[in-house]
C-alpha positions as CSV (number, residue, x, y, z in Angstrom):
1,X,-13.3,1.1,76.4
2,X,-10.8,1.1,79.3
3,X,-11.7,3.3,82.3
4,X,-9.3,4.5,85.0
5,X,-11.2,5.1,88.3
6,X,-10.3,7.0,91.4
7,X,-11.9,6.7,94.9
8,X,-10.9,9.1,97.7
9,X,-14.1,10.0,99.5
10,X,-12.8,9.2,103.1
11,X,-9.9,7.2,104.4
12,X,-9.1,4.8,101.5
13,X,-7.3,5.7,98.4
14,X,-8.4,3.4,95.5
15,X,-7.4,3.2,91.9
16,X,-8.6,0.7,89.3
17,X,-8.8,-0.1,85.6
18,X,-12.0,-1.6,84.2
19,X,-12.7,-2.6,80.6
20,X,-16.3,-2.3,79.5
21,X,-15.9,-5.7,77.6
22,X,-13.5,-7.6,79.9
23,X,-14.4,-6.3,83.3
24,X,-11.9,-5.5,86.1
25,X,-8.3,-5.4,84.9
26,X,-6.4,-4.3,88.0
27,X,-6.9,-2.4,91.2
28,X,-4.9,-1.2,94.2
29,X,-6.0,0.2,97.5
30,X,-4.3,2.0,100.4
31,X,-6.1,2.2,103.8
32,X,-5.4,4.9,106.3
33,X,-6.6,2.9,109.3
34,X,-3.2,2.8,110.9
35,X,-2.7,6.6,110.6
36,X,-6.1,7.4,112.1
37,X,-6.0,4.9,114.9
38,X,-4.1,7.3,117.2
39,X,-7.0,9.7,117.0
40,X,-9.8,7.3,117.4
41,X,-11.4,8.3,114.1
42,X,-10.8,9.9,110.7
43,X,-9.1,13.3,110.7
44,X,-10.2,15.0,107.5
45,X,-7.1,17.1,106.9
46,X,-4.8,14.1,107.5
47,X,-6.9,12.0,105.2
48,X,-6.7,14.6,102.3
49,X,-2.9,14.9,102.7
50,X,-2.4,11.1,102.6
51,X,-4.6,10.8,99.5
52,X,-2.2,13.3,97.8
53,X,0.8,11.1,98.8
54,X,-0.7,7.8,97.7
55,X,-2.8,8.4,94.5
56,X,0.0,8.8,91.9
57,X,2.0,5.8,93.1
58,X,-1.1,3.7,93.2
59,X,-2.0,4.8,89.6
60,X,1.4,3.7,88.4
61,X,1.0,0.4,90.2
62,X,-2.4,-0.3,88.7
63,X,-1.2,0.5,85.1
64,X,1.8,-1.7,85.6
65,X,-0.3,-4.6,87.0
66,X,-2.6,-4.4,83.9
67,X,0.4,-4.2,81.6
68,X,-0.9,-0.9,80.2
69,X,0.2,2.7,79.9
70,X,-1.5,6.1,80.1
71,X,-2.0,6.0,76.3
72,X,-4.3,2.9,76.7
73,X,-6.8,4.7,78.9
74,X,-10.0,5.8,77.1
75,X,-11.8,7.6,80.0
76,X,-11.3,8.6,83.6
77,X,-13.9,8.2,86.5
78,X,-13.8,9.6,90.0
79,X,-15.9,9.8,93.1
80,X,-17.6,13.2,93.1
81,X,-19.5,12.7,96.4
82,X,-20.7,12.2,98.9
83,X,-17.7,12.2,101.3
84,X,-15.2,14.5,102.9
85,X,-14.8,17.6,100.8
86,X,-11.0,17.8,100.9
87,X,-10.6,14.1,100.3
88,X,-13.0,14.2,97.3
89,X,-11.1,17.1,95.8
90,X,-7.8,15.1,95.7
91,X,-9.3,12.3,93.6
92,X,-11.3,14.6,91.4
93,X,-8.3,16.9,90.8
94,X,-6.0,14.0,89.8
95,X,-8.7,12.4,87.6
96,X,-9.4,15.7,85.8
97,X,-5.7,16.4,85.4
98,X,-5.2,13.0,83.8
99,X,-8.2,13.5,81.6
100,X,-6.9,17.0,80.5
101,X,-3.4,15.7,79.8
102,X,-4.7,12.9,77.6
103,X,-7.7,14.7,76.2
104,X,-10.1,12.1,77.7
105,X,-13.6,12.4,79.0
106,X,-14.0,12.5,82.8
107,X,-17.0,10.8,84.5
108,X,-18.1,11.9,88.0
109,X,-19.5,9.0,90.0
110,X,-21.7,8.9,93.1
111,X,-19.9,7.0,95.8
112,X,-23.0,5.1,96.9
113,X,-23.8,4.0,93.3
114,X,-20.3,2.5,93.3
115,X,-21.2,0.4,96.4
116,X,-24.7,-0.3,95.0
117,X,-23.3,-1.9,91.8
118,X,-20.2,-3.5,93.4
119,X,-21.9,-7.0,93.9
120,X,-22.1,-7.1,90.1
121,X,-18.3,-7.5,90.1
122,X,-18.8,-11.0,91.6
123,X,-20.2,-14.2,90.1
124,X,-23.0,-15.1,90.0
125,X,-24.0,-11.6,89.0
126,X,-27.5,-10.6,90.1
127,X,-30.0,-9.7,87.4
128,X,-32.1,-6.6,87.5
129,X,-34.5,-5.8,89.2
130,X,-33.4,-6.3,92.8
131,X,-33.7,-4.8,96.2
132,X,-30.5,-3.3,97.5
133,X,-29.6,-2.9,101.2
134,X,-26.9,-0.2,101.2
135,X,-25.0,-0.1,104.5
136,X,-22.0,2.0,104.0
137,X,-20.5,4.4,106.6
138,X,-23.2,7.0,107.5
139,X,-25.7,5.6,105.1
140,X,-28.3,2.8,105.6
141,X,-30.9,2.7,102.8
142,X,-33.1,0.2,101.0
143,X,-33.4,0.8,97.3
144,X,-35.4,-0.8,94.5
145,X,-33.0,-1.1,91.6
146,X,-34.5,-1.7,88.1
147,X,-31.3,-1.0,86.2
148,X,-28.2,1.2,86.1
149,X,-29.4,4.7,87.1
150,X,-32.9,3.5,87.9
151,X,-33.2,3.7,91.6
152,X,-36.2,4.1,93.9
153,X,-35.7,4.9,97.6
154,X,-37.8,2.5,99.8
155,X,-36.5,3.4,103.2
156,X,-33.5,5.0,105.0
157,X,-32.2,5.7,108.5
158,X,-33.8,8.6,110.4
159,X,-30.7,9.2,112.5
160,X,-27.6,6.9,113.1
161,X,-26.8,4.5,110.3
162,X,-26.0,0.9,111.0
163,X,-22.2,1.5,110.5
164,X,-22.4,4.4,113.0
165,X,-24.2,2.2,115.5
166,X,-21.4,-0.4,115.2
167,X,-18.7,2.3,115.5
168,X,-20.2,4.3,118.3
169,X,-21.1,1.2,120.4
170,X,-17.6,-0.1,120.0
171,X,-16.2,3.3,121.2
172,X,-18.5,3.1,124.3
173,X,-17.1,-0.4,125.0
174,X,-13.5,0.9,124.7
175,X,-12.7,-0.9,121.5
176,X,-10.2,0.5,119.0
177,X,-10.7,2.2,115.6
178,X,-12.3,1.1,113.3
179,X,-14.9,0.1,115.8
180,X,-17.3,-1.9,113.6
181,X,-14.9,-4.7,112.7
182,X,-13.5,-4.7,116.3
183,X,-17.0,-5.2,117.7
184,X,-17.8,-8.0,115.2
185,X,-14.6,-9.8,116.2
186,X,-15.3,-9.5,119.9
187,X,-18.9,-10.6,119.4
188,X,-17.7,-14.0,118.3
189,X,-16.6,-14.6,121.9
190,X,-19.8,-13.4,123.5
191,X,-23.3,-14.6,124.4
192,X,-25.8,-12.5,122.5
193,X,-28.7,-13.6,124.8
194,X,-27.2,-12.2,128.0
195,X,-28.4,-8.6,127.3
196,X,-31.8,-7.6,126.0
197,X,-31.3,-4.6,123.7
198,X,-33.9,-2.8,121.6
199,X,-34.6,-3.4,117.9
200,X,-35.6,0.2,117.0
201,X,-38.4,0.5,114.4
202,X,-38.5,-3.2,113.9
203,X,-42.3,-3.1,113.8
204,X,-42.8,0.4,112.5
205,X,-44.7,-0.8,109.5
206,X,-42.4,1.0,107.1
207,X,-38.9,0.5,105.7
208,X,-37.1,3.2,107.6
209,X,-34.4,2.6,110.2
210,X,-33.2,4.2,113.5
211,X,-30.2,3.1,115.6
212,X,-29.7,6.0,118.0
213,X,-31.9,4.4,120.6
214,X,-29.7,1.2,120.5
215,X,-26.6,3.3,121.0
216,X,-28.2,4.9,124.1
217,X,-29.1,1.4,125.4
218,X,-25.5,0.2,125.0
219,X,-24.3,3.3,126.9
220,X,-26.7,2.5,129.8
221,X,-25.4,-1.1,130.0
222,X,-21.8,0.1,129.9
223,X,-22.3,2.6,132.7
224,X,-24.2,0.0,134.7
225,X,-21.6,-2.7,134.5
226,X,-18.7,-0.3,134.9
227,X,-19.7,-0.2,138.5
228,X,-19.1,-3.9,138.9
229,X,-16.1,-5.0,141.0
230,X,-13.2,-4.7,138.6
231,X,-15.1,-2.7,136.1
232,X,-16.4,-3.8,132.8
233,X,-15.0,-7.4,132.4
234,X,-13.8,-8.8,129.2
235,X,-16.7,-11.3,129.1
236,X,-19.3,-8.6,129.8
237,X,-17.8,-6.6,127.0
238,X,-17.9,-9.6,124.6
239,X,-21.5,-10.4,125.6
240,X,-22.6,-6.8,125.0
241,X,-20.8,-6.7,121.7
242,X,-22.6,-9.9,120.6
243,X,-26.0,-8.5,121.8
244,X,-25.3,-5.2,119.9
245,X,-24.4,-7.0,116.7
246,X,-27.5,-9.2,117.0
247,X,-29.8,-6.2,117.4
248,X,-28.4,-4.4,114.4
249,X,-28.4,-7.5,112.2
250,X,-32.0,-8.4,113.2
251,X,-33.3,-5.0,112.2
252,X,-31.3,-5.0,108.9
253,X,-32.5,-8.5,108.0
254,X,-36.1,-7.9,109.0
255,X,-36.4,-4.7,107.0
256,X,-34.7,-6.2,103.9
257,X,-37.1,-9.2,104.0
258,X,-40.0,-6.8,104.3
259,X,-38.7,-4.9,101.3
260,X,-38.6,-8.1,99.2
261,X,-42.2,-8.9,100.2
262,X,-43.4,-5.4,99.6
263,X,-41.8,-5.2,96.1
264,X,-42.4,-8.9,95.2
265,X,-38.8,-9.2,94.1
266,X,-36.7,-12.3,94.8
267,X,-33.1,-10.9,94.7
268,X,-31.5,-9.0,97.6
269,X,-28.1,-7.2,97.0
270,X,-26.2,-6.1,100.2
271,X,-23.4,-3.6,99.6
272,X,-21.2,-1.4,101.7
273,X,-18.9,-2.0,104.7
274,X,-21.4,-3.7,106.9
275,X,-22.0,-6.1,104.0
276,X,-18.8,-7.8,105.2
277,X,-20.4,-8.7,108.5
278,X,-20.5,-12.5,108.9
279,X,-23.6,-12.7,111.0
280,X,-25.6,-10.6,108.5
281,X,-24.5,-12.8,105.7
282,X,-25.3,-16.0,107.6
283,X,-28.7,-14.7,108.7
284,X,-29.8,-13.8,105.2
285,X,-28.4,-17.0,103.8
286,X,-30.5,-19.0,106.3
287,X,-33.8,-17.1,105.8
288,X,-34.0,-16.2,102.2
289,X,-34.1,-19.7,100.6
290,X,-37.3,-20.3,102.5
291,X,-38.8,-17.4,100.6
292,X,-37.5,-18.6,97.2
293,X,-35.2,-15.6,97.3
294,X,-31.4,-15.2,97.2
295,X,-28.8,-12.7,98.4
296,X,-25.8,-11.3,96.7
297,X,-22.8,-9.7,98.3
298,X,-19.7,-8.0,96.8
299,X,-16.4,-9.9,97.4
300,X,-15.0,-8.9,100.8
301,X,-12.2,-6.8,99.2
302,X,-14.9,-4.6,97.6
303,X,-17.1,-4.1,100.7
304,X,-14.9,-1.2,101.8
305,X,-14.3,1.9,99.7
306,X,-12.3,1.0,96.6
307,X,-11.4,2.2,93.1
308,X,-12.8,-0.9,91.4
309,X,-16.4,0.0,92.3
310,X,-16.0,3.5,90.9
311,X,-14.4,2.4,87.6
312,X,-17.0,-0.3,87.3
313,X,-19.9,2.0,88.0
314,X,-18.6,4.3,85.3
315,X,-18.3,1.4,82.8
316,X,-21.9,0.4,83.6
317,X,-23.1,4.0,83.0
318,X,-21.2,4.1,79.7
319,X,-22.9,0.8,78.6
320,X,-26.3,2.1,79.6
321,X,-25.7,5.4,77.7
322,X,-25.9,7.4,80.9
323,X,-22.3,8.8,80.9
324,X,-21.3,12.0,79.1
325,X,-18.2,11.2,77.1
326,X,-17.5,14.8,75.9
327,X,-13.9,15.7,75.8
328,X,-12.4,19.0,76.8
329,X,-14.8,19.6,79.7
330,X,-12.7,19.8,82.8
331,X,-14.4,22.2,85.1
332,X,-15.7,20.2,88.1
333,X,-17.1,20.3,91.5
334,X,-17.5,17.8,94.3
335,X,-20.6,17.2,96.4
336,X,-19.9,16.2,100.0
337,X,-23.7,15.7,100.4
338,X,-25.4,14.0,97.5
339,X,-28.6,12.0,97.7
340,X,-28.4,8.8,95.7
341,X,-32.2,9.1,94.9
342,X,-31.3,12.0,92.7
343,X,-29.8,9.5,90.2
344,X,-33.1,7.6,90.0
345,X,-35.3,7.7,87.0
């Protein structure tokens, strides 16, 4: 079965084709970063309008790359939530229109399930069960994953997510949008030991997270050193970026390791945009072998939002018998807020 997948939850328009037997056939992605940079963050109305402009040309491109036509598609998948309501409606509408025109089943997919399963696009592919550290946008969660659709929430953030901590701290330091990658790049030039920053809930005894206190500590340091002669120097900014990154990575790593010990599992999957962070990858690669455990990450191109993860999640749900393949059902809704734990068994 060949599945055409659409992702439009925020500021990336993604389209992909996945075959349930052969895997990923082709994918294409358009990022809106350049458009939103002038505003310092995502403008929902502009995001929705840009999805409208991009989604059809990207669909044509993906079909051409795969050497296929609309008649070769067997089902359509789309991100139904969570995300920006207007942006979600663009992808869902196009997907449902395609499905209606070709009399195909349409499969709504949870955006975070796409991220959760995206490491399975890489080789070696992790076997079930595993612990998943999901660090995407406004979400930071630890999940036990026993199979497709079999998810148990172990812990989550109580306020700011890790990605938000990166972005908000970067904004306080005067870095550009998107802040997380900018902060990570600047951190490479800094001394992470110069500033002592908190590791919120590091010793809380549970698997929950909190990063709002870290953001406040960064704000305090920025204000303090902005009073220095000449203001906040480039080196001070780099050192603070390095310390901020180290604090976030230390908490994420410690909680993930605690989750492995608590569950007795030996495989850790890290997914979502923060999964691209080099320090996090290196930290886990250094520590986990000593526990006879291993980590799995999606390829860098699939850490950000993309259509491949949506089409792939749909194919996995089809193979697991969890997708409804009924034709002629094209009434739909989107869910800007949608708890991933609702998909759990």
